[in-house]
C-alpha positions in Angstrom: 69.2 -17.7 -44.5 66.0 -17.4 -46.4 63.8 -14.5 -45.8 60.1 -15.3 -45.9 58.2 -13.8 -48.8 54.8 -12.2 -48.9 53.0 -15.5 -48.5 55.3 -16.4 -45.6 54.5 -13.2 -43.8 50.8 -13.7 -44.3 51.1 -17.3 -43.0 52.9 -16.0 -39.9 50.3 -13.3 -39.3 47.5 -15.8 -39.6 49.1 -18.1 -37.1 49.7 -15.2 -34.7 46.0 -14.1 -35.0 44.8 -17.7 -34.5 47.0 -18.0 -31.4 45.5 -14.7 -29.9 42.0 -16.0 -30.6 42.7 -19.3 -28.9 44.3 -17.5 -25.9 41.2 -15.2 -25.7 38.9 -18.2 -25.7 40.9 -19.9 -23.1 40.9 -16.8 -20.9 37.1 -16.4 -21.2 36.6 -20.1 -20.4 38.9 -19.7 -17.3 37.0 -16.6 -16.1 33.6 -18.4 -16.6 34.8 -21.4 -14.6 36.0 -19.2 -11.8 32.7 -17.4 -11.7 30.8 -20.6 -11.5 33.1 -21.8 -8.7 33.4 -18.6 -6.6 30.1 -16.7 -7.0 27.9 -19.2 -4.9 30.5 -19.0 -2.1 30.5 -15.2 -2.3 26.7 -15.3 -2.1 26.8 -17.4 1.1 29.2 -15.0 2.7 27.6 -11.8 1.6 26.0 -9.5 4.1 22.4 -10.5 4.7 19.8 -8.1 3.4 18.4 -6.0 6.2 14.7 -5.2 6.3 13.0 -2.1 7.7 14.3 -0.3 10.7 12.2 -2.4 13.0 14.2 -5.5 12.2 17.7 -3.9 12.2 19.9 -4.1 15.4 19.7 -0.8 17.2 23.0 0.7 18.3 23.8 3.5 20.7 27.2 5.1 20.8 26.7 8.2 22.9 27.7 6.4 26.1 30.5 4.4 24.5 28.6 1.2 24.8 27.1 0.1 21.5 23.7 -1.4 22.0 21.4 -3.6 19.9 17.8 -4.2 20.6 16.3 -7.2 18.9 12.8 -8.5 19.6 12.7 -12.3 19.9 9.0 -12.7 20.4 7.3 -13.0 17.0 4.3 -10.6 17.6 6.7 -7.8 18.4 8.6 -5.2 16.5 11.2 -2.6 17.7 12.3 0.7 16.4 14.6 3.6 17.4 18.2 4.0 18.5 18.8 6.0 21.6 15.2 5.7 22.5 13.8 2.2 22.0 10.1 1.5 21.2 8.8 -2.1 21.3 5.3 -2.7 20.0 3.6 -6.1 20.2 0.2 -7.2 18.9 -1.5 -10.3 20.3 -4.5 -12.5 19.5 -6.9 -14.1 21.9 -6.6 -17.8 22.7 -9.6 -19.9 21.7 -12.3 -20.6 24.2 -11.8 -24.2 25.7 -14.5 -26.5 24.4 -15.3 -27.5 28.0 -16.2 -23.9 29.0 -19.9 -23.3 28.7 -19.6 -20.0 30.5 -16.4 -18.0 30.8 -16.6 -15.6 33.7 -13.0 -14.5 34.0 -11.1 -13.9 30.8 -8.8 -10.9 30.1 -7.1 -10.7 26.7 -4.0 -8.6 26.1 -4.3 -7.1 22.6 -1.4 -4.7 22.4 1.6 -3.3 24.3 3.9 -0.4 23.6 7.0 0.0 25.7 9.4 3.0 25.2 12.6 3.7 27.1 16.3 4.6 26.9 18.3 1.5 27.6 21.7 3.1 28.3 20.7 5.5 31.0 18.1 6.2 33.6 14.8 7.1 32.0 11.1 7.2 32.3 9.7 4.1 30.6 6.3 4.6 29.0 4.1 1.5 29.0 0.7 1.4 27.1 -1.3 -1.8 27.4 -4.6 -2.6 25.7 -6.9 -5.3 27.2 -10.3 -6.7 26.3 -12.6 -8.4 28.8 -13.5 -11.6 27.0 -15.5 -12.9 29.9 -19.2 -12.7 30.6 -18.9 -10.4 33.6 -16.8 -7.6 35.0 -13.9 -8.7 37.3 -14.7 -7.8 40.9 -11.3 -8.4 42.6 -8.5 -5.9 42.5 -5.5 -7.5 40.8 -2.2 -5.6 41.1 -0.2 -5.8 37.9 3.7 -5.6 37.9 5.9 -5.0 34.9 8.9 -7.3 35.3 12.2 -7.4 33.4 14.6 -10.3 34.1 17.8 -11.4 32.5 18.5 -15.0 31.3 20.1 -15.8 34.7 16.8 -15.1 36.4 18.0 -11.9 38.0 15.4 -9.3 38.3 16.2 -5.8 37.0 12.8 -4.1 37.0 9.7 -4.8 39.0 7.2 -1.9 39.0 3.5 -1.6 39.8 1.4 -0.5 36.9 -0.8 1.9 38.8 -3.2 2.5 36.0 -4.0 -1.1 35.1 -7.3 -2.0 36.7 -9.3 -4.9 35.2 -12.4 -3.9 37.2 -12.7 -1.0 34.8 -13.2 -3.2 31.8 -16.8 -4.2 31.1 -17.6 -7.5 29.3 -16.7 -7.2 25.7 -15.0 -3.8 26.2 -11.5 -2.8 25.2 -9.5 -0.4 27.3 -5.9 1.0 27.1 -4.0 1.8 30.3 -0.8 4.0 30.3 1.9 4.2 32.9 5.3 6.0 33.2 8.0 4.2 35.3 11.4 5.4 36.4 13.9 2.7 35.5 17.7 2.5 35.5 20.1 1.6 32.6 20.7 -1.9 31.4 24.0 -3.8 31.2 24.8 -5.9 28.1 22.6 -9.1 28.1 19.3 -10.6 27.1 16.2 -9.5 28.9 12.6 -10.7 29.0 9.6 -8.4 29.7 6.8 -10.0 31.6 3.5 -9.0 33.4 3.2 -10.5 36.8 -0.4 -10.5 38.2 -0.4 -12.2 41.6 -3.4 -13.5 43.4 -5.1 -10.8 45.5 -5.0 -13.1 48.5 -1.7 -12.1 50.3 -1.1 -15.7 51.3 -1.1 -16.8 47.6 0.8 -13.8 46.2 4.0 -15.7 45.6 2.4 -18.9 44.4 2.9 -19.2 40.7 0.0 -21.6 40.4 -2.4 -19.0 41.6 -1.2 -16.1 39.5 -3.6 -14.5 37.0 -2.8 -15.5 33.4 -3.9 -13.6 30.3 -5.9 -15.2 27.5 -3.5 -14.2 24.7 -1.6 -16.6 22.4 2.0 -17.2 23.4 1.7 -15.0 26.5 0.8 -17.1 29.5 3.4 -19.3 31.1 1.8 -21.6 33.6 5.2 -22.9 34.8 6.4 -19.5 36.0 3.0 -17.9 36.5 4.2 -15.0 34.4 2.7 -13.4 31.2 5.7 -13.1 28.9 5.3 -10.0 26.7 8.6 -9.4 24.8 12.4 -9.7 25.0 15.4 -7.6 23.9 19.2 -7.9 23.9 21.7 -5.2 25.0 24.9 -5.8 23.1 28.4 -5.1 24.7 
């Protein structure tokens, strides 16, 4: 058997080095191909970026029932965990072209609702209105804060004792504040509305005669309610 000489050993070493280089190139190419294939899929399945606290699901664990509050009405934001605060800002609807003189026009500008969803609490409700009409309203309209679930079952219906449109002069903006005792909420989706029935007792439960506010996205002529915000209590 012939033993390779110096040149033979050099040739073998060169071949071995070339093989390692080729293997390294193949490995790099394989990793690059895998990255091109898998990274887009990973990007799709990655956890979505979460914005400020106002857009993050709110969870409460003290009672053993995790809870998330998520506003679904675009002018609204929510914040807090055990105590939830929902704030909504609204804009006035345009005056109809056919209206030469608007005598009755109340605009809801802002609401703030604060409560503890998992237990009985005092809900704080602040509402800011503007009299966009030409005169002061003379009739006494009773306003009710209403909270219903998606099945149409009513969970809260409370009179807002402080809300009195007669106190708002034409062009004036006024904020009314109330504190309401409410119970806890079971998991589900809820809508907060303002029900303003006709002062005439015979028309109180006629949706067509309810008072609707002049704010964008609020008045619902079909139900006769002014929809303010919504939230979800997770199981």
